[in-house]
Backbone bond lengths (Angstrom), bond angles and torsions (degrees), N, CA, C in turn:
res aa  C-N    CA-C-N  psi(-1)  N-CA   C-N-CA  omega(-1)  CA-C   N-CA-C  phi
1 M - - - 1.465 - - 1.501 108.87 -
2 I 1.288 116.27 131.56 1.482 121.35 -176.93 1.502 112.52 -76.50
3 F 1.287 118.65 -40.07 1.450 122.02 -175.34 1.542 109.30 -124.12
4 D 1.295 118.17 112.60 1.426 123.89 -178.57 1.538 108.39 -87.46
5 V 1.318 117.19 103.27 1.441 122.23 -176.78 1.508 112.81 -65.51
6 N 1.297 117.91 -42.80 1.456 121.99 -177.58 1.532 112.19 -65.96
7 G 1.292 117.45 -41.48 1.466 120.65 179.95 1.521 114.17 -70.64
8 N 1.339 115.39 -35.18 1.465 118.05 -175.58 1.518 112.51 -92.38
9 S 1.287 120.70 -15.40 1.434 122.43 -179.06 1.517 111.17 -67.07
10 Q 1.319 119.14 -36.05 1.450 120.62 176.45 1.545 112.16 -64.91
11 L 1.294 116.21 -37.88 1.463 120.66 177.17 1.514 110.12 -64.75
12 V 1.315 117.81 -41.47 1.464 122.00 179.77 1.516 108.48 -63.43
13 V 1.303 119.16 -43.25 1.467 122.16 -179.93 1.508 110.47 -63.80
14 E 1.321 119.50 -41.69 1.483 122.33 179.51 1.500 110.45 -65.07
15 V 1.350 116.90 -47.13 1.459 117.48 -177.97 1.554 111.89 -67.42
16 S 1.343 117.91 -35.04 1.463 118.15 178.45 1.529 111.33 -70.52
17 A 1.355 116.68 -32.16 1.473 118.36 178.77 1.511 111.03 -67.56
18 V 1.327 116.66 -41.66 1.480 120.69 176.62 1.516 110.61 -65.56
19 S 1.356 116.98 -41.27 1.477 120.79 -178.90 1.514 113.07 -63.57
20 T 1.328 117.05 -43.09 1.470 117.98 178.54 1.488 113.35 -71.74
21 A 1.321 118.05 -26.65 1.482 119.77 178.85 1.514 111.30 -73.28
22 R 1.300 117.22 -25.80 1.472 120.42 -175.04 1.521 113.81 -95.64
23 L 1.299 119.69 4.50 1.447 123.15 -176.36 1.503 112.02 -63.77
24 E 1.374 117.53 -36.16 1.437 119.66 -179.71 1.529 111.82 -65.69
25 G 1.333 116.22 -40.93 1.460 121.26 176.64 1.494 111.52 -66.84
26 L 1.312 118.91 -36.28 1.444 122.41 178.94 1.528 110.47 -67.13
27 G 1.329 117.19 -35.82 1.472 119.98 177.16 1.519 110.87 -65.41
28 M 1.328 116.04 -42.42 1.478 120.00 179.09 1.514 109.40 -63.12
29 F 1.351 117.63 -39.13 1.458 121.81 -179.62 1.531 109.31 -64.31
30 L 1.300 119.19 -46.31 1.467 122.76 -178.11 1.543 112.11 -63.21
31 V 1.313 115.34 -38.95 1.487 117.95 178.17 1.523 109.30 -67.82
32 A 1.310 117.73 -45.62 1.485 119.96 177.79 1.530 112.03 -60.93
33 L 1.294 118.14 -40.39 1.453 122.05 178.23 1.522 112.23 -65.72
34 F 1.291 118.07 -42.57 1.448 122.80 179.92 1.545 111.17 -65.90
35 V 1.358 116.10 -42.74 1.458 118.78 179.77 1.536 110.20 -65.81
36 C 1.312 116.71 -42.86 1.480 119.06 176.73 1.500 112.61 -61.96
37 L 1.338 117.93 -38.98 1.460 120.28 178.06 1.509 110.73 -65.52
38 L 1.295 119.97 -40.21 1.449 121.74 178.93 1.546 110.94 -66.11
39 V 1.325 116.42 -45.65 1.444 120.73 -179.72 1.509 113.43 -61.86
40 F 1.350 116.36 -50.55 1.454 118.79 -176.04 1.546 112.03 -72.98
41 S 1.298 118.14 -32.34 1.454 117.11 176.39 1.503 112.23 -69.51
42 S 1.325 117.76 -32.71 1.446 120.05 175.72 1.543 111.69 -69.65
43 F 1.336 115.19 -44.43 1.465 121.25 177.83 1.528 110.08 -57.80
44 I 1.315 118.77 -49.26 1.459 121.31 -173.11 1.527 110.54 -70.29
45 Y 1.342 117.75 -33.93 1.434 120.31 177.69 1.498 111.24 -62.55
46 Y 1.318 117.20 -48.35 1.477 119.70 -178.14 1.502 111.08 -75.15
47 A 1.303 120.59 -27.75 1.461 122.22 176.37 1.538 111.65 -70.58
48 E 1.313 117.79 -33.16 1.437 122.12 -177.01 1.561 113.21 -100.03
49 L 1.302 116.06 6.66 1.482 120.23 -173.52 1.530 111.76 -63.22
50 G 1.279 119.61 -42.60 1.481 121.50 -175.73 1.500 112.68 -103.30
51 Q 1.334 120.57 7.69 1.452 123.76 -176.42 1.530 109.38 -78.56
52 P 1.326 117.16 127.89 1.487 119.47 175.25 1.531 109.68 -70.73
53 G 1.337 116.07 133.91 1.457 120.96 179.48 1.515 114.80 81.68
54 S 1.349 116.43 12.41 1.459 121.08 179.87 1.508 110.45 -71.14
55 Q 1.325 115.44 140.20 1.458 121.87 -178.60 1.540 111.26 -93.23
56 I 1.325 116.06 -11.30 1.456 122.23 -177.55 1.525 106.85 -97.67
57 D 1.313 116.46 94.37 1.474 121.95 -172.10 1.503 113.84 -99.56
58 S 1.348 117.31 -18.94 1.465 118.53 -173.76 1.540 107.61 -142.98
59 I 1.316 114.60 169.58 1.439 120.76 178.05 1.536 112.14 -65.67
60 P 1.335 120.95 -40.02 1.453 119.72 173.30 1.557 111.90 -61.72
61 D 1.284 119.08 -37.51 1.460 121.91 174.79 1.529 109.98 -60.72
62 A 1.334 117.26 -43.21 1.468 120.33 -179.62 1.537 110.29 -67.03
63 F 1.337 115.71 -37.95 1.479 119.25 178.82 1.530 109.34 -65.29
64 W 1.315 117.76 -43.96 1.463 121.61 177.71 1.534 111.49 -60.65
65 W 1.339 115.95 -43.08 1.465 120.62 176.03 1.518 111.04 -59.98
66 A 1.322 116.52 -43.89 1.483 118.96 -177.46 1.560 111.36 -66.72
67 I 1.329 117.58 -37.39 1.461 120.58 175.33 1.501 110.51 -63.54
68 V 1.304 118.93 -48.78 1.469 122.40 -176.46 1.545 109.21 -66.59
69 T 1.324 118.47 -36.40 1.445 119.96 -178.27 1.518 111.40 -77.32
70 M 1.323 118.39 -40.52 1.500 119.36 179.33 1.504 113.23 -67.52
71 T 1.319 117.51 -32.73 1.462 118.87 -179.41 1.543 110.31 -88.63
72 T 1.283 118.29 5.97 1.461 126.48 178.22 1.504 113.01 58.37
73 V 1.320 118.94 27.75 1.455 122.05 175.76 1.540 109.48 -74.18
74 G 1.310 116.11 -50.14 1.440 122.01 175.88 1.517 115.71 60.22
75 Y 1.328 117.68 62.67 1.460 121.35 178.17 1.503 113.18 -61.57
76 G 1.308 116.43 -38.21 1.467 120.60 -178.14 1.498 113.49 88.96
77 D 1.324 118.29 6.76 1.481 120.61 177.81 1.480 111.74 -74.50
78 K 1.332 119.06 -31.14 1.457 124.73 176.11 1.495 107.91 -127.33
79 V 1.324 115.25 121.29 1.479 121.16 -179.11 1.523 108.53 -135.10
80 P 1.316 118.30 142.53 1.462 119.39 174.32 1.531 110.70 -72.28
81 V 1.326 116.74 148.24 1.467 121.52 -178.59 1.528 112.51 -108.98
82 G 1.318 116.62 -27.18 1.465 120.74 -178.31 1.544 112.48 -85.97
83 Y 1.322 115.94 160.91 1.455 119.79 -178.64 1.535 112.67 -65.99
84 I 1.302 116.34 -37.46 1.475 118.71 177.60 1.529 110.34 -68.24
85 G 1.312 116.31 -39.18 1.461 121.45 176.88 1.550 111.27 -62.12
86 K 1.341 116.92 -41.88 1.447 118.72 176.93 1.513 112.25 -65.51
87 L 1.318 117.95 -37.60 1.446 121.50 177.52 1.537 110.35 -64.52
88 I 1.355 115.73 -42.98 1.447 118.91 175.15 1.534 111.02 -63.60
89 G 1.288 119.19 -37.63 1.477 123.21 174.79 1.485 113.15 -60.97
90 S 1.319 118.22 -39.74 1.445 120.94 176.28 1.536 112.71 -65.91
91 A 1.308 115.69 -43.08 1.469 121.59 176.94 1.532 109.89 -63.79
92 C 1.337 117.53 -39.16 1.449 121.43 -179.35 1.480 109.98 -65.69
93 A 1.343 120.23 -42.61 1.417 121.02 178.84 1.536 114.07 -64.82
94 I 1.316 116.87 -40.45 1.454 121.08 177.80 1.535 109.32 -66.76
95 A 1.307 117.80 -44.67 1.461 120.04 176.41 1.505 113.49 -61.52
96 G 1.342 117.52 -33.42 1.436 122.34 178.28 1.503 110.82 -67.25
97 V 1.329 119.96 -44.13 1.452 122.81 177.18 1.494 110.79 -62.01
98 L 1.342 117.94 -43.02 1.476 120.05 -179.26 1.502 110.09 -70.64
99 T 1.317 119.83 -36.12 1.459 122.66 179.10 1.534 111.28 -67.59
100 L 1.335 115.76 -41.85 1.483 119.10 -179.23 1.525 110.92 -72.64
101 A 1.293 117.51 -13.97 1.469 119.34 176.31 1.528 113.99 -84.84
102 I 1.315 117.20 -8.74 1.481 120.18 -178.23 1.502 112.07 -59.10
103 P 1.350 122.29 -50.73 1.462 119.46 -173.46 1.542 113.83 -74.92
104 V 1.301 121.07 -13.94 1.468 120.87 -175.70 1.529 112.18 -62.44
105 P 1.326 121.19 -53.62 1.467 117.67 179.14 1.513 113.26 -67.60
106 I 1.321 118.62 -26.60 1.450 120.40 178.21 1.549 109.90 -66.23
107 I 1.298 115.33 -48.10 1.466 119.95 -177.58 1.495 108.67 -67.39
108 T 1.297 121.49 -46.90 1.449 122.14 -178.05 1.534 112.11 -66.39
109 G 1.340 117.00 -35.85 1.452 120.58 175.98 1.503 112.28 -62.43
110 H 1.315 117.27 -45.24 1.466 120.51 179.31 1.546 111.21 -67.38
111 F 1.311 115.91 -39.07 1.418 118.13 178.66 1.557 112.33 -66.91
112 N 1.305 117.17 -41.94 1.451 121.03 178.21 1.537 110.22 -65.07
113 R 1.304 118.22 -40.16 1.435 121.77 178.72 1.527 110.22 -63.42
114 F 1.325 115.39 -47.54 1.459 118.95 -179.54 1.512 110.71 -66.19
115 Y 1.308 119.18 -39.15 1.458 122.24 179.80 1.546 110.80 -64.85
116 A 1.349 115.47 -43.36 1.442 118.65 178.16 1.513 112.27 -64.80
117 H 1.308 118.87 -37.44 1.448 121.96 177.25 1.530 109.67 -68.56
118 K 1.308 117.30 -38.31 1.487 121.97 -178.64 1.504 111.46 -66.66
119 T 1.341 116.52 -41.87 1.471 120.47 -176.71 1.499 112.92 -88.46
120 G 1.329 118.66 -6.13 1.435 120.51 179.79 1.497 115.05 82.45
121 R 1.325 117.07 18.30 1.461 121.78 -177.93 1.536 109.74 -105.29
122 V 1.297 117.14 45.14 1.467 121.68 -179.42 1.538 107.36 -80.65
123 R 1.302 114.81 130.70 1.463 119.68 176.42 1.547 108.62 -80.80
124 H 1.297 113.41 135.35 1.459 118.75 176.03 1.500 108.88 -105.57
125 S 1.315 115.80 125.21 1.448 119.97 -179.06 1.545 108.25 -84.96
126 L 1.313 115.05 146.92 1.464 120.78 -179.89 1.462 113.15 -89.98
């Protein structure tokens, strides 16, 4: 038999239970990420507006730069040239790392709680 329904159904139930439990944390993460993207793209656009040789010419360019910088991809196609823009870029990268770290403890906490309940290793507080 290619697909064992009985063996895999328990795995599907466990993954779906953890996924539904973490939706509230994921929503908070998406809101924080979107707010940071709007703030940093606005800051970099106005900081680079009068700079000669600036690669960030429009608000969509600034938004693309903020996405690439916050997710630490760093393509290098759009970079700030002024000192204030570079300072904003540093703050954007740090905020991106901190923002992307939000869902990690939420997901692991829910998974650990579900796993402890499933295996019967629940700690009882006194």
